[in-house]
N, C-alpha and C positions, 0 to 999 in steps of 0.2 A: 417558446419565445423565438427561438431561430427560425423556425418554421414560418412564423408570421413575416419576418424580415426577408426570407428567402426571395420572394417575388419582386420586393423593392430593389435588392441588391442586383438581381439578374436583370430586371428592366433597366436600371441606370447603366448597367455594363453594356447592354445591347446597343446603347447609343454610340459610344466611343468604337465599339467593335465593327459597327455598320459603316461608321464614317470612315474608319481605317481601311475596310475592306474596298470601299470605292476606288481607292487609288493603289491598292497592292494586291487585290486577288481577283482572279478571273481567268476565263480561258482565252480572252483577248483583251489587250489594253490599248485604247485609242491614243493617238499622238498627243492629244491634250489632257491625257491622264486619267481617263475613266476607264475601269476595269469591268468588263462585261461577263455575264454568265448567261448561257441559254436557259430559258424558262419553260420551253415548250411551244408548240405551234409555230415554229420558226421564228420566235421572238427572243430577243435579248434585253437584258436590264443591267443597271449598274449592279455590281455584286452585292452591295449593302442590302439590297432589297431582300435577301435571305434572312438577315438578322431583324429587319423592320417588320416582316410579318409576325415573326415570334413576339417582337416587342410590343406589337398592338394588343396581342392577347395577355402578355405579362402585365401590360398597362391596366388592363381590365381587372386582373388579380389584385393589383395594388391599390386600385379604386375601391374594390369590393372590401378588402381587409383593412385598409388604412385612410381611405377617402381621397378625393381628387385633389386637394391641396398637397397631399404627399406625393401624389403622381407628378405634380407640377415641380415639385421640389426634385424629384428624381430626374426630370427632363433637364433641369438647369445644372445639376451635378453632373449629369452625362455629357452634357454640353461643355462644361468646364474641362472635363477629363478629355473630350475630344480635340480640343485645341492643342494637346500635346501630340497628337497622332494623325492628324488630318488637316487639310487646307481649309483656312478660315471661310471661304465662300461655302464649302460644304457644310461646315459648322453652323453657319448662320441659317443656311437653307434648312438644316436638320432642326434647329430649335424652332424656327418659325412653324414648320410642317408639323412637328410633334405637339406644339402648342395648339395649332389649329386641330389637330385630331383629338386632343385631350378636350377641347372646348366642344367638339361634336360629341365626344364620348359622354360629357356631362349631359347633354341634351338627350342622347339616345340612349345610352347603357343604363345610366342611373334609374330612369323610371321603369326599365324592363327587368333588371338583373333579380329582383326578388321573386317574381313571378316565373320568368322563363330563362334562366342563366344561359343556356347554350344559344338560344334565338338572340338574347342581349348581345353575347359575344359576336355572333355572325353578323348581325345588323350594325353594330358599331363599329367593327373591323372593317366592314364593306365601305361603310361611309367615310371612315377614316383614312382607308386605303386610297380612295379615290381622290378626296380633297389633299391629303398629305402628298400624294405622287405628283398631282399637277403643281402645287406649291414648291415642293423641293425641286422638281426638275426645271422650273421656271426660274427659281432664285439661284440654284446652283449652277445650271448650264445655258439659261436664257433660251431653252429649246423644250418642247414636248416631244421630241423625237423617240423616246424610250418609254413613252406613256403606257401604251399597251403591254408592254413586256414588265414595265414596273407593277402594273395592277395584277397582272397574271402570276408574276413572282411571289408578290405579297400574299395573294390569295391562296396559293399552294401552301405557304408556310402557315397562314391562318387556319387553314383546313386542318394541316397536321396538328398545330398546337390545340385547335377546338377539339378534335378528336381525342387528344391526350386528355384533356380537361374533362371530357364525357366519361371516358374511362375510368378516370381517377374519382369522379363522382359516384360512378356506379360501384366501384370498389368500396368505397367508404360506406355506401349505402348497404351493400351486402355484408360488410363487416358489422355495421350497427344491427342488422337484423339478426345476424347470428348471436349478438351478445344478449339479445331479448329472450 
């Protein structure tokens, strides 16, 4: 039972952590309160990008285990928690971006995950990353200045989380074969 709820709790916690990080964690913080981290290729992104990449994959796990409605509930609980730790404009942008990403997830991930889980995660996370990044940056900052960095940073984290999911599925598969 606890294992089933872990992705839900982890996903909803990534939202306030990501929103808090934007104003508090980074290698450089701008005068207008955005803390940035390098993401490679000479690009920087708001630091919350590190958690959001993981959140996109956790959202897929919630979607698979508990359904898309539960994923939406996690978004709104995470947003509520975010109001305690982040600027309201960041929270609003976050809720809108996560909700758009969840809608895309319903359209892309849902039809694919039973046949090709890893492909479903990669395709839905890529679409979610791009749409989520554009909407978030525009609503939060009125600018797409960090769009390339935002996409690269999220995709690094999506890649790592997807690799972990693949490794975990292989471990479970090997364990079930050994039991036979």
